C-alpha positions in Angstrom: 39.7 -14.7 -49.9 42.0 -14.2 -47.6 44.0 -16.9 -45.3 43.8 -16.0 -41.8 46.8 -15.6 -39.9 47.5 -17.2 -36.7 47.6 -15.1 -33.7 50.5 -15.0 -31.0 48.7 -17.9 -28.8 47.9 -20.1 -32.1 52.0 -19.8 -32.9 52.9 -20.4 -29.2 50.8 -23.7 -29.1 52.0 -24.8 -32.7 55.6 -24.2 -31.6 55.2 -26.0 -27.9 53.6 -29.0 -30.1 56.3 -29.1 -32.3 58.7 -28.9 -29.2 57.0 -32.1 -27.8 57.0 -33.8 -31.1 60.9 -33.3 -31.6 61.3 -34.4 -27.8 59.3 -37.7 -28.2 60.4 -38.7 -31.5 64.0 -38.2 -30.1 63.0 -40.6 -27.2 62.4 -43.2 -30.0 58.7 -42.7 -29.7 56.7 -43.1 -32.9 53.9 -40.0 -33.4 50.9 -41.4 -35.0 48.8 -38.3 -35.1 48.8 -34.9 -34.6 46.2 -32.4 -33.7 43.6 -34.9 -34.4 40.0 -33.4 -34.2 36.4 -34.6 -33.9 33.1 -32.4 -32.5 34.3 -33.1 -29.1 37.6 -31.4 -29.1 41.1 -32.2 -30.1 43.8 -34.8 -29.2 47.4 -32.9 -29.5 49.5 -36.0 -30.1 48.9 -40.0 -30.0 51.8 -41.6 -30.3 53.5 -45.2 -29.4 56.0 -45.3 -26.4 58.4 -48.4 -27.4 60.1 -49.0 -23.9 56.4 -49.5 -22.0 55.1 -53.0 -22.6 56.1 -55.8 -25.2 55.2 -54.1 -28.2 54.8 -50.4 -26.8 52.0 -48.2 -25.3 49.7 -46.2 -26.8 50.3 -42.6 -25.8 47.7 -40.2 -25.8 49.7 -36.8 -25.2 48.1 -33.2 -23.7 50.7 -30.7 -24.7 51.0 -27.2 -22.8 52.9 -24.2 -23.6 53.5 -21.6 -21.4 56.1 -18.5 -22.3 56.4 -17.1 -18.5 55.7 -18.3 -14.7 53.0 -16.3 -14.4 50.8 -19.1 -14.3 52.7 -21.8 -12.6 53.6 -25.2 -14.6 52.1 -25.2 -17.9 51.2 -29.1 -16.6 49.2 -27.5 -13.9 46.6 -26.3 -16.8 45.5 -29.6 -17.3 42.3 -29.7 -15.5 39.8 -32.7 -13.9 37.3 -31.5 -17.1 40.3 -32.2 -19.6 40.9 -35.3 -18.4 37.6 -36.4 -18.6 37.1 -34.9 -22.3 40.8 -36.7 -23.1 39.7 -40.2 -22.1 36.3 -39.7 -24.6 38.6 -38.2 -27.3 41.2 -41.6 -26.9 37.7 -43.8 -26.8 36.9 -42.3 -30.4 40.2 -42.4 -31.5 40.6 -45.8 -30.8 37.2 -46.5 -32.5 38.8 -45.1 -35.7 41.8 -47.3 -35.2 42.5 -51.0 -36.9 45.0 -51.5 -34.2 44.1 -53.3 -30.7 46.2 -51.8 -28.3 46.5 -53.6 -24.7 47.8 -50.6 -23.1 47.0 -47.1 -23.2 48.5 -44.3 -21.3 47.8 -40.8 -20.6 51.1 -38.3 -20.4 51.7 -34.3 -20.4 54.0 -32.8 -21.9 54.9 -29.5 -20.8 56.9 -26.7 -22.7 58.3 -23.7 -21.1 59.5 -21.0 -23.7 61.6 -18.5 -22.0 62.4 -14.5 -23.2 64.9 -16.1 -25.5 63.3 -18.1 -27.1 64.6 -21.5 -25.5 62.1 -24.5 -24.6 62.1 -26.5 -21.7 60.1 -29.6 -22.0 59.0 -31.8 -18.7 57.4 -35.1 -19.5 54.8 -36.2 -16.9 54.0 -40.2 -17.9 50.6 -41.6 -16.8 48.7 -38.6 -15.4 45.4 -40.7 -14.8 
């Protein structure tokens, strides 16, 4: 049985998610989950922002990665439908969690990869 090789889009997405996680952990965040999936979709990153609130806030992070400027800022790709889906997924993730989180936030981390392979990160907090 042959293993399936990831396509270019998957490789770019993985690189963007890896970059976003490196960015968040360098800022002191704890990553609790990556690529959490259920039948309704996927959450890219579930993390704790220790600077927000007494014990930190749970943050559901959507990562968007682009290699060019043709389609605008990567964060613009997060549509109202995606926001609704993320809220539902967050509720399902929380139902599986043993910890109670008094504060939950939704962020977008946009990663742009230039032609030289250099990543630029922009972080939008509390997008909805």
